[in-house]
N, C-alpha and C positions, 0 to 999 in steps of 0.2 A: 570634760570629755566631749562635750558638744563641739568645742573648737577643734578637737582632734579629728572628728569625723568630717566636719565641714572642710577643713584644710586638706584632708586625705582625698576627698572626692575631687577636689580641684586638681590635685597632683596627678591623678590617674591619666590625664591627657598630656602630661608633660614628658612622656617616656621617649621623646625623640632624642634624648641624651644617649639612648642606647642605639648605637649605629646599626646594630644587627636586628633591631626591632622596629623598623619603620612602619610595618603593617599595623603595629599596635596603635598608631595614630588614627586608625579607622574607626575608633570608638564614636558612638553617638555623642552629641553635645553634652558637656559636663552637667548642664542643668538638668538633664534627664537621668544622669548617673546610670546609663544603660550599657552594661557590659555584655549583654546577651548577643549583640551583633558581632562580637569578636571571637568568642570561643567556639570554633567549629572543627578545626583540624589539629592533628598532633603538632604541626609547626606553630599554630597559634598558641597552644598550651606551652610549648617549649619557650616561646617568646615571653609568655607570662612568667615562667619560672626565672628566665634571665632578668626580667624586671624585678623580681623579688630579690635576687642577688644585688641588683643595683641599689635598692632601698636599704638592704643590709649594709652595703658599703658606705652609704651616706651617714649612717650612725657614727662611723669612725673617721670619716674623711671630710665631711662638710663642716662649715662653721668653725673654722680653726681646729679641726680634729677634736672637737669639744669632748667627746666621750673619754678620751685618754686623761682629761683633767679629773674626771670622777674616778677612774680606775687606777691611775698612776700618780698624778700630782697630789692627790689627797694623802699619799703615803710619805715616807721619809726618803724616797728616791729623788724627788724633785722639789724645788724650793720656790721662794717668793718671786712673783712677777706682778707688776703693778696692774696687769690686765686681769689676773685671776687670783688675787690675794684672798678673796672671800672663800674660795675652795681650799686654798692652801692653809688658811688660818681658821677654818671651821666657823666662819662667821654665820650667824643665824639669819641670813638674808634670803627669804623665799622667792624674791623677785629676780634673782640673777638669771641672765639669759642661758647660762650653761645648763641649768636644770630643765628649763623649758625646752631647749634644743634637744636634749637627750630624751626627755619624755615624749615629745612630739615625734621625733624621728623613729623611736622604737615602735610607737603605735602606728605610724604610717607603714613601717615595714611589716608589722603584723597584719594590718588591713590588706595589703597587697597579697600576702600569703592566703588569707581567708577567702578573698575573692576568687583566686585561682583554684583553691581547694573545692569551693562550692561549685564552680562552673565546670570543673574537670569531668563531672559525671555526664555532661552533655556531649562530650567529644568522643567520636568514634576512634578508638585507639586500642592497641593490644594491652592485655592486662599487665604484662611485664613492664612496658614503657609507662603506662599510667601509674603503676605503683612506684616506679623510679621517680617520676615527677612529684607524686604526692609525698614520697619520702624526702625529697629535697625541700619541698615547701614546709613540711612539718619539722624538719631539722632546723631550717632558718627561723621558723616561729619559736621553736624551743630555745635556741641560743639567744634570741631577742628577749624572751621572757626571763631567761637566766640573767641577762643584764639588768632588767627591771627589778626583779625580786631581790637581787643582792644589793642593789643601790637604794631601793625605796621600801623594801619589805613587801607585805601583801599589796597587790595592785589589782585593778579590775581585770578579770580574766575574760577577754573578748575573743570568742571562738567562731563567731559568725558575723557577717556584715549587718549593719543596722538596716531595718526595713523602712525607717523613716528618720527624719531629724527632729521628731517631736521630743520634747524634754523628758518625757517619761520613758522614752526608748534609749536615749543617749546618756542620760544622767545616771550612769550605773554606779554601784558602790564598790568598795574594795573587797576583793576576796582575801582569804587568809594566805599567808605565805605557804602553808602546807598544801592548800588547794592548788596554788600556782606550781609548786614543785611536783605535785602529782601529775599535772598536765604536761609539764616539761618532760618527765620521765616517760609518760605514755607516748609523746611525740617522738622522742629519741628511740624508744623501743621499736616503734613502727619504722622509723628511718633505718635502724640497724637491720631490720628484717628484710627491707626492700631495696636498699642501696647496694651497688656492686662494690667489690673490693677495689677495683680500678676501672677505668673506662678505656675501651679499645678505640673508640671514635675520638679523634683529637679535638672535636668541637666541644666535648664535655670536660676536657682537662681543666682542673681547678675547681670543679664542682664537688659537692659533698659526697663522701664515700662511706662505706661501712666502718672504716677505721675512724673517721671523724665523728660519726654517731657514737661509737663505743668510747672514744676518747672523752667526748663531752659527757656521756652518760657516767663514766667513772668519776669525772670531776664533780658532777651534780651529786652523785651518791656520797662523795666525800664531804660535800658542803652540808648535807643533811644528816651526816653521821652514820651512813651505812657503808662501813669499810669492806665488809665481805662482798657485798654486791659490787662495790667499786673495783675490788680486785678481779672479780670475774670479768667485768667489762673491759678492764685495762689489759688483762692478759690476752684477750682476743686481738687487741691492736698489735701486740707483739708478733702475731702470725700473719700480718698483712703486708709484709715486705718492706717496711720502713727501716731506715738505718741512719746513724749519725754520719754527717759528712765529715771527711777527715780534717777539714780546715774550718774553724768556727766562722771566720769572716765570710766564707763562701755562702753561708746560709742566707745572708742578706744582700747578696750581689744583685745589682739591678737587672742582670740578664740571666739570673739563676733561679727564677721562680719555679714553684711546683717541683722542687727537687726531692730526693729520696727522704729527706727529713721532714718535709712538709706534710702535716696531717690535715690542716685546713688553713688557707690564707685567702685574703681578699685580693682580687685580680685588678691590676692597673696596667695601663699602657701609655707611654709618653705620647704627646701630641693630641691623641683622641680622648684619652681618659687617664690623665696623668695622676701620679701619687703625690699628695701635698705634704706628706710627713716630713720630708727633708726641709722644706721651707719653714714649717712650723717649729721644728726642733732646733735648727741651726741658729747660732747666735747672730745678732745684728752687728756684732763687733769684729767678725772675722773679715780678713781682707778679700778673700775669694768667695764669691757668690754668697753674700750674707742673707740670712733668713729673717724671720720675724722675731725669733728669740724669746718667746714668752715662757718656755719651759726650761728652767735652769736646774742643772744637776746639783746635788748637795755634796759637801765635803764628806758627810757621813757615808754616802754611797761609795764615793771614791776610796775612802779608807777601808771599806768592807772587803775589798778585793785582797786576796793573799799576795804576798810577795811572789813575783814571777808569773802571776796569772795574766796571760795575754789578753783575756777578755776585757780587762780594765781599759787599756788604751784603744781597743776596738769598739768600746762602748761609749766612752766619754773623753772629752779633752777640754783644755782651758782656751778661752778666747783671748783677744788682745787686751782685755781689761781684767783678766784673772777670774772670769766666771766660767763654770763648767757648763757644757752643753753636750747633747747627744750626737755621736758620730756613727752610730750603729747602721743607720740607713744612708747609703751613699749611691749617687749616680753621677760619676764624673762627666758624663756626656750631657746631663740635663742643662738646657739653656733656653729660658731662664731656669733657675733652680727649682721652681715649682713644677716644671715639666719633667718629672722623674718617672723612671720605668720600674721602680720597685713595687713588689707586692707587699701587703701588710700581713705578717703572720699572726694568726689568732691561736693556733696550737701547733707545736712542733713535737717531734718524736722525743727530744730530750725532756720535754715537759711530761710526756707520757711515762717515761722511765721514773721521773721524780714523783709523779702521782702514784704510780704503782708502789714505790718505796713507802710513800705516805700511807697507803692502804694496808701495807704489811706491818707497819710499826718496826721497831728496832729488831733487826735480825741480820744474819749473815747475808741473806739474799737482798735485803733492802740496801745494805752497804754496797753490795756488788752493783746494784742498779745505779746508785749515786756515783760510784767510782767509774762507771762507763762514761758518764758525763765529764767527770774530772780528767780522766785519761785522755780524752779527745784534745784537751788543751795542755797536756803535759804535766798535770799536777799529781802529787803523790796520793795514794789511796788513803782513805780514812776508815776507821773502825770504831767499835764500842769503846776502845781505849783512848781515842782521840778526845781531847778536852771538850767539854760542853755536853748538853743533853742531846738526845737524838733529834728532838724538835728544833733546837737551835742550829744544829748542823744541817738539817734538811732545809730550813728556812734560809740559811745563809746560801746554800747552793742554788736554791730557786732564785734568790735575789740577784746573784752575780751572773747567773746563766740567762735569766729572763728580764733583766733590767730594760725599761722603756718598751716593754711589750704588753703593758696594761694588765699586769697580774699582781703587783705588790700589795696594793690596798686590800684586795680580796683575799690574798694569802694571809695577811695579818688578821682579817676577820675570821677566816675559816679555822685558823689555829687558835683563835681566842686570845690573841695577845695584842690587839690593836691599841687598846688604851695604854697598856704597859709600855709598848715600844714607842708609841708616838709621844707620850709624856716625857720619856727619857730623851727622845730626840729633841723635843722643844726645850727641855731644860738645858741641853748642850748648845743647840743652834740658835735659840731665841731667848736665852736667859730666863726661861720659864714664863715668858710673857703670854704663852698660849698653853692651856691645859684642856683635856677633853675627858668626857665621861660617857656613860651608856647612851645618852640621848644624841651623841654625835656619831653614832655608828651607822645611821641611815641618813640619806639626803632628804631634804624637804620635798613634798609634793609641790610643784611649781605654783606660785601664787595665782597666775592667770587661770590655770586649770581649776584651782580651788574656787575662784570667783565664778566660773562658768558652770560648776557642778556642785551644788550644795550637798549632794549625797556623799561626797568625799570627805574623809576625816584626815586632818593633818597629822604627821608623825610627831611623837612626843618631843617636847623641848623647843619647838618652833612656834612663832607667832600664829595664833589661830588654832592651836592644838587643844 
């Protein structure tokens, strides 16, 4: 943990990457860690909130978009890559950089939120605007802790900036998962109460809204088994003006960000703040604009699409050597390919419909919600008479609708089928060479973090636990 805070304090002065936040560089020297010089006006606080969004984006876009390895490649949607086989094969290696990058970036993002929350009280600002900014910061903090607690279990719950770098201050212990979820819910409830349904001022477009807070609140409630509370939160999203776009492919268009289906997405802009997803996902073996190609789609995912489902070919394709790769994110104008204009969706309205169906359980209304998603792509309705259990049908629809959007692994965990599904997948795809059990459902606390904080306890099944 000490390394986290030392690294974070260094990063505070690096916010020149935000072209709209040049004044943020007026901080005192980093050795003094003095942010008091900055927080004076509403514009200053707004810049700090923008910085918090930037650090949230880094979780998903920096270091080879490493977070998607934990959220997507761990699942049966993507397969072996010689760069990331430890994640794909559930290897018990606590020193892999993917875990360290995820842990550190999440805590950097949390730190930035905490700094701005603490300093906001000193700014002369209207109550309405102050609460909007605080709502955005607490929303970002909540969804970051949601990433951490789902991937690592109980983690240190850090809600204020450290007063020093003394070991007795920074060497904090892990909180329970229940304590972390309680804080996530509290932050999202605050955000829901204080964020607007939409923004009239164009400069705020793409930032967190009441719908985003309720959408995540519903998902969090489902994760901790509170279906009634989830239903209440998710029904509110249905009243916020979202709708499915008529054409599935348009959802991911490079010039179609923040559309009517977008509940919350990470904002990118070519040239100045380009989206790296295309470069990471695209195969090295394609003739036109090859990418890095370390995230290979599986035959199992390809085969899971129903006959006639257009989402299959809009989601994945084969390269020149017969390997599947993701084609969901495209920007034909990107040159080079890493200079893309796509936003990264974290929650779409189609997912809200499926989450609400999940909260309701099998019913005529839940099938109606699922069928809204299916009808958009021209598929026939399903019902209780359709073969399979309700859970199987709902998981199937989530898989084909949300493939490569960093949901599949957490879906398997939330539905309690991760071990069953993954072992069946490994039996088919890898001849049973890999099997998993209960100790494989959490990632390890990164080795470097463990070495620097003796108060942390490793997750079961990993070296040092």
